[in-house]
C-alpha positions, -999 to 999 in steps of 0.1 A, spaced: -580 -473 159 -578 -511 156 -585 -510 118 -560 -481 115 -532 -501 131 -541 -532 111 -541 -517 76 -509 -495 86 -492 -527 94 -503 -544 60 -488 -515 42 -457 -512 63 -448 -549 59 -446 -546 21 -410 -534 14 -420 -523 -20 -443 -497 -4 -424 -484 25 -391 -490 43 -378 -482 78 -400 -454 90 -411 -442 56 -446 -433 48 -474 -424 72 -511 -430 79 -539 -414 99 -574 -418 113 -598 -391 123 -619 -401 154 -631 -389 189 -612 -394 222 -622 -384 257 -597 -362 275 -591 -359 312 -617 -331 314 -643 -356 304 -651 -339 271 -649 -357 237 -625 -341 213 -623 -346 175 -587 -358 169 -563 -368 142 -544 -399 152 -513 -397 128 -481 -417 126 -456 -404 151 -419 -396 144 -396 -426 148 -423 -453 145 -423 -480 117 -455 -487 100 -447 -524 100 -447 -527 137 -469 -498 148 -490 -498 180 -518 -474 189 -493 -452 209 -474 -448 176 -503 -427 163 -504 -397 187 -538 -379 189 -538 -342 178 -568 -320 183 -583 -317 149 -601 -282 150 -570 -262 158 -552 -279 128 -582 -270 105 -581 -234 118 -549 -228 100 -563 -239 66 -562 -202 53 -528 -193 69 -504 -184 41 -471 -195 58 -459 -214 88 -423 -221 96 -412 -255 104 -404 -246 140 -438 -231 145 -455 -260 128 -439 -286 151 -446 -265 181 -482 -259 172 -487 -297 166 -471 -306 199 -491 -279 217 -523 -295 205 -515 -331 214 -540 -348 237 -511 -364 256 -479 -343 257 -459 -374 263 -467 -387 228 -440 -388 201 -439 -358 177 -467 -362 149 -456 -366 114 -443 -336 94 -473 -343 71 -499 -339 99 -515 -308 84 -518 -327 50 -537 -355 67 -558 -330 86 -568 -310 55 -580 -341 35 -617 -345 48 -615 -382 50 -615 -405 81 -586 -426 68 -555 -414 50 -526 -436 37 -493 -426 23 -464 -447 9 -434 -444 -12 -443 -472 -36 -414 -484 -58 -438 -485 -88 -449 -449 -83 -414 -438 -80 -405 -457 -112 -431 -438 -132 -425 -403 -117 -387 -403 -116 -382 -399 -153 -381 -370 -176 -417 -375 -189 -430 -385 -155 -459 -360 -154 -473 -371 -187 -468 -407 -180 -488 -404 -148 -516 -385 -168 -517 -414 -193 -519 -441 -167 -543 -426 -140 -579 -414 -146 -598 -383 -134 -600 -397 -98 -564 -390 -94 -546 -356 -91 -509 -353 -99 -488 -328 -79 -453 -316 -90 -427 -320 -61 -431 -298 -32 -411 -303 0 -431 -319 28 -444 -296 55 -471 -270 57 -464 -257 22 -473 -291 7 -504 -293 29 -516 -261 15 -509 -272 -20 -529 -305 -14 -558 -286 1 -559 -263 -30 -558 -293 -54 -586 -310 -35 -607 -279 -33 -606 -277 -72 -615 -314 -76 -632 -329 -46 -641 -361 -65 -604 -374 -62 -596 -405 -42 -558 -405 -49 -529 -382 -51 -496 -388 -69 -468 -366 -56 -440 -365 -83 -407 -379 -69 -423 -384 -35 -450 -409 -32 -488 -416 -33 -518 -408 -10 -551 -426 -9 -581 -417 13 -616 -429 22 -639 -430 51 -633 -467 55 -599 -483 63 -604 -511 39 -614 -488 10 -584 -466 16 -561 -496 17 -577 -511 -15 -572 -478 -34 -536 -479 -25 -532 -514 -39 -553 -505 -69 -532 -476 -81 -498 -491 -73 -509 -522 -92 -519 -499 -123 -484 -484 -121 -468 -519 -119 -488 -530 -150 -479 -501 -171 -441 -505 -162 -443 -541 -175 -456 -529 -209 -425 -507 -214 -398 -518 -239 -368 -529 -219 -332 -524 -230 -308 -540 -204 -282 -518 -187 -247 -524 -203 -225 -541 -179 -187 -538 -173 -165 -568 -180 -167 -594 -153 -132 -597 -138 -114 -613 -108 -98 -594 -80 -72 -610 -55 -91 -603 -25 -125 -611 -8 -150 -587 7 -140 -594 43 -104 -585 34 -113 -550 21 -141 -541 47 -116 -531 73 -97 -509 48 -129 -492 39 -139 -489 75 -106 -472 84 -109 -448 55 -144 -438 66 -130 -425 100 -116 -390 94 -102 -386 129 -98 -422 143 -123 -412 171 -156 -415 152 -161 -452 140 -185 -467 116 -201 -501 111 -196 -514 74 -219 -541 64 -215 -562 31 -242 -576 9 -246 -588 -27 -274 -602 -48 -285 -605 -84 -302 -570 -85 -273 -552 -66 -247 -569 -90 -266 -556 -120 -268 -521 -106 -233 -518 -94 -216 -533 -124 -234 -510 -150 -211 -492 -173 -228 -459 -164 -231 -465 -126 -211 -433 -118 -237 -412 -137 -271 -429 -127 -262 -436 -91 -255 -400 -85 -288 -386 -96 -305 -390 -63 -324 -415 -42 -358 -431 -51 -377 -408 -27 -363 -377 -8 -364 -390 28 -338 -417 19 -311 -390 16 -309 -386 54 -296 -422 56 -277 -428 24 -265 -392 15 -272 -378 -20 -247 -399 -38 -227 -431 -32 -190 -437 -34 -182 -458 -64 -148 -477 -65 -137 -497 -96 -107 -520 -87 -84 -530 -114 -85 -565 -127 -65 -589 -108 -57 -562 -83 -41 -571 -49 -50 -557 -15 -22 -531 -18 -36 -520 -52 -70 -517 -37 -57 -495 -10 -43 -470 -34 -76 -470 -55 -97 -467 -25 -77 -439 -9 -80 -418 -41 -117 -426 -45 -124 -414 -8 -104 -383 -14 -124 -374 -45 -158 -383 -28 -150 -359 2 -141 -332 -22 -173 -338 -41 -194 -337 -10 -178 -304 3 -184 -288 -32 -221 -300 -31 -225 -285 5 -208 -252 -4 -228 -247 -37 -262 -254 -21 -257 -237 13 -255 -204 -6 -291 -210 -19 -307 -212 16 -313 -184 41 -305 -204 73 -269 -210 82 -260 -247 78 -232 -267 94 -218 -294 72 -225 -330 82 -195 -354 80 -183 -361 46 -181 -399 48 -202 -418 24 -230 -441 37 -231 -463 5 -200 -478 -12 -204 -496 -44 -173 -517 -53 -176 -530 -88 -173 -567 -93 -173 -571 -55 -206 -558 -39 -223 -533 -17 -209 -520 16 -232 -498 36 -223 -476 65 -238 -465 98 -232 -455 133 -246 -489 143 -254 -522 126 -290 -512 125 -282 -479 106 -259 -498 82 -286 -524 75 -312 -497 69 -288 -480 44 -284 -514 28 -322 -520 24 -327 -484 10 -299 -489 -14 -315 -521 -27 -348 -502 -33 -329 -474 -50 -310 -500 -72 -342 -517 -82 -361 -484 -91 -331 -467 -108 -322 -499 -127 -358 -502 -140 -361 -466 -151 -327 -467 -169 -339 -498 -188 -368 -479 -203 -357 -442 -200 -332 -421 -181 -335 -417 -143 -344 -381 -132 -349 -369 -97 -356 -336 -80 -330 -308 -84 -298 -311 -63 -309 -280 -43 -341 -298 -32 -321 -329 -23 -300 -306 -1 -329 -290 15 -342 -324 26 -307 -337 38 -303 -306 59 -338 -302 70 -339 -302 108 -372 -322 110 -357 -350 89 -323 -350 107 -343 -353 141 -354 -387 129 -318 -401 130 -301 -378 155 -298 -396 190 -275 -391 219 -244 -409 211 -232 -435 235 -196 -438 245 -188 -470 225 -213 -464 195 -197 -475 163 -172 -499 181 -171 -535 174 -164 -557 204 -157 -594 202 -159 -615 234 -146 -651 235 -159 -675 261 -189 -653 260 -216 -674 276 -199 -680 309 -205 -657 339 -178 -632 331 -185 -632 293 -223 -627 299 -217 -598 324 -191 -583 300 -216 -585 271 -242 -565 290 -219 -537 301 -204 -532 266 -239 -533 250 -253 -507 274 -226 -483 262 -236 -487 226 -211 -511 213 -218 -538 186 -210 -570 204 -200 -603 188 -203 -635 210 -179 -664 204 -182 -697 222 -172 -733 219 -205 -746 233 -226 -752 201 -258 -759 221 -254 -725 239 -246 -707 207 -278 -720 191 -298 -710 223 -284 -675 224 -290 -670 186 -327 -674 194 -325 -649 224 -303 -620 211 -300 -601 178 -263 -599 181 -240 -622 161 -233 -655 180 -206 -676 164 -196 -712 173 -158 -710 175 -131 -732 189 -104 -705 198 -78 -733 200 -82 -739 163 -68 -712 140 -89 -720 110 -121 -718 133 -108 -684 145 -101 -673 109 -136 -682 98 -152 -663 127 -133 -632 121 -140 -634 84 -177 -634 91 -174 -605 116 -156 -584 90 -182 -591 64 -211 -581 89 -194 -552 109 -164 -542 88 -138 -550 114 -129 -552 152 -120 -525 177 -119 -543 210 -111 -580 216 -120 -594 249 -100 -627 251 -119 -644 279 -121 -681 270 -101 -706 292 -103 -736 313 -93 -744 349 -71 -775 353 -54 -785 385 -31 -810 400 4 -813 416 29 -801 389 53 -830 392 25 -855 388 5 -840 361 4 -857 328 22 -839 299 -8 -842 278 -30 -824 303 -3 -796 307 0 -792 270 -38 -791 267 -39 -764 294 -14 -743 273 -36 -747 243 -67 -736 263 -52 -708 284 -23 -695 262 -24 -704 225 -63 -697 223 -55 -661 233 -26 -659 208 -48 -672 179 -75 -646 185 -52 -617 193 -30 -623 161 -61 -624 139 -74 -592 155 -42 -574 150 -42 -581 112 -76 -565 110 -68 -536 134 -37 -528 113 -58 -527 81 -83 -503 97 -56 -480 111 -81 -465 136 -64 -478 168 -77 -509 187 -77 -526 220 -68 -561 232 -81 -572 266 -71 -604 281 -86 -623 310 -53 -634 327 -60 -643 364 -41 -636 396 -26 -671 392 -1 -654 368 17 -637 397 4 -655 428 2 -692 420 -20 -715 441 -11 -748 455 -18 -778 431 -29 -753 404 2 -752 383 -13 -766 351 -37 -736 351 -13 -710 365 17 -716 343 0 -708 309 -16 -678 327 19 -666 335 28 -669 299 -4 -650 289 6 -621 311 38 -617 292 19 -621 259 -2 -591 269 28 -570 276 44 -582 243 15 -570 223 16 -536 240 53 -534 232 50 -546 195 18 -527 184 16 -496 205 31 -475 177 0 -485 156 -23 -471 183 -33 -506 195 -34 -510 233 -30 -544 252 -41 -548 288 -53 -575 312 -74 -582 340 -62 -603 370 -94 -617 386 -97 -641 414 -123 -664 428 -152 -655 405 -182 -680 406 -184 -691 369 -183 -721 347 -146 -724 356 -150 -718 393 -180 -740 400 -191 -753 434 -169 -784 429 -139 -763 421 -146 -739 450 -146 -768 474 -114 -782 459 -95 -748 461 -109 -742 497 -95 -776 507 -61 -768 491 -60 -736 511 -73 -753 543 -103 -729 546 -140 -732 544 -157 -724 510 -171 -691 525 -138 -680 538 -123 -690 504 -147 -668 484 -143 -639 509 -106 -644 514 -94 -610 505 -85 -577 521 -121 -563 518 -136 -595 531 -161 -594 503 -169 -618 474 -159 -605 439 -185 -611 412 -185 -615 374 -198 -580 369 -168 -565 388 -146 -581 362 -168 -568 334 -164 -532 348 -126 -537 348 -127 -547 311 -148 -516 304 -126 -492 321 -95 -506 304 -114 -503 271 -121 -466 275 -87 -457 291 -71 -445 258 -37 -437 274 -32 -471 291 -14 -500 277 7 -529 290 -12 -526 323 -30 -553 343 -59 -544 365 -63 -566 396 -99 -575 406 -97 -597 437 -109 -578 466 -74 -572 477 -45 -596 478 -10 -580 483 7 -611 471 -10 -607 438 -7 -570 435 11 -554 407 27 -519 400 
């Protein structure tokens, strides 16, 4: 098992062999069950596991003899195959074994390796792929025409092996490569040997570069059109997608090909990619020197045509299958904008990134084939079968969380309230972006979390603009802004220095205006609703003694919150606030608590519990208020008080 895990990881960490859950491996061994008996088992990669990071539990053990007992069975439905495999698991809590479990079982070798090598795809995905393979590989390799994975493929492989038991490698046209041996190292070495052979032959081919379109300028940047694309992806304003941008030399070459509309629509590099990137991308060609308004017209037309094309593809192919199929959404997962770059789409940032990585592989393989031949993949009907195959869809279908696909931006994110808010929104599936002024904390958090952490001074418009530009490039836009940053400044109002008072307005009013106005620009481009949430404070309606420098800008912020509700409600953009009081945080630290308790002439404990419920309010209580306002889709212009009860601070 240790050797199996080791060589699986070696293969999985080479992106030119497998990507994101692709490929599979197995080992045949003996394991003692709870009854004390030793059973011959096949430990095969489980569904959902990635070869690059696999652990022993990612290779569930299936009793081998029951699998071999079906060698002579003529047919087995997908449902029966999955049920039979699960029934013979040694541990029923294990993940589902690979759909290619029977194939691994039928090959009489201890170790079996399977990858979707770029080089193998390159030589097979062309009109003369079969003959090309025969020319390259010797008698120890059998070449199999495309068969959809499952029991049928396992039967075919068993038939081929029975006719030629001297083989050590299988090339599956338009699918991948299998190698096998009784030693882990030998099976691994065979994989490298035959992939290397393919790579050497490709280098010998005469190359004719793909003709490129004219390189021209547009009057917009990727971050400016990402929200437009994101909005067009959402058919009903409820389901939201993440849109991630990338560009590099290989992608630019692929996207800007004159014939990209043709070769990009012929299929993916290997069939299982289709479940994440759909059978064809959306290609958009902006006009030279086009403006944002020009792009909107071009993009709307392109989306309309794409949806029509996908519906036709579905209707045409569903008639060819016996089972009734329900059409998936018609939104593309890959958008190629010529002379701009690649935008990939997913229900989460992770899914969008996976679509991007797979598209880079597809671009490399298709471009290379087009330079030496014409790209050819499996028939459209076979692509459809894989896309709508329940066993493949099961890999990506998960229970959708309430805020999945939503992009949430939190300012002042590393304080007590910001951190608690981050946790609750993350737990409901949102993509959360953390903005903070403290550079040291930003760097510290960047090493702790996978989420985007940006150093941003919310008082500085240019700093806010840079941050939001980065957010649009990585996520496609913004759905919820939690404007939380601020400072607590005290002092008798008649005696406070003008400079301090003005500074407090910068910290506690204009910082919110800077972020909200930038968010509104993005939300209007998206046209899929939006939500502004402000951390206002009970000081806005119930000022405290010697706390005017803080309370005055907060009163202005309360009205700012209402003004946004008034001005942008017709765009489906809501604006609400939270009036919190006495929350232990970076603002209300021990020193501040003592000062405020003294001003109120009470003890610190009495100050913190000085509410109708006689209970201290915590940061997580404020975070819950933000969450409830975020999901209350018919609420705008409202302020939710979180202070344990204070009649003087209560609103309508």
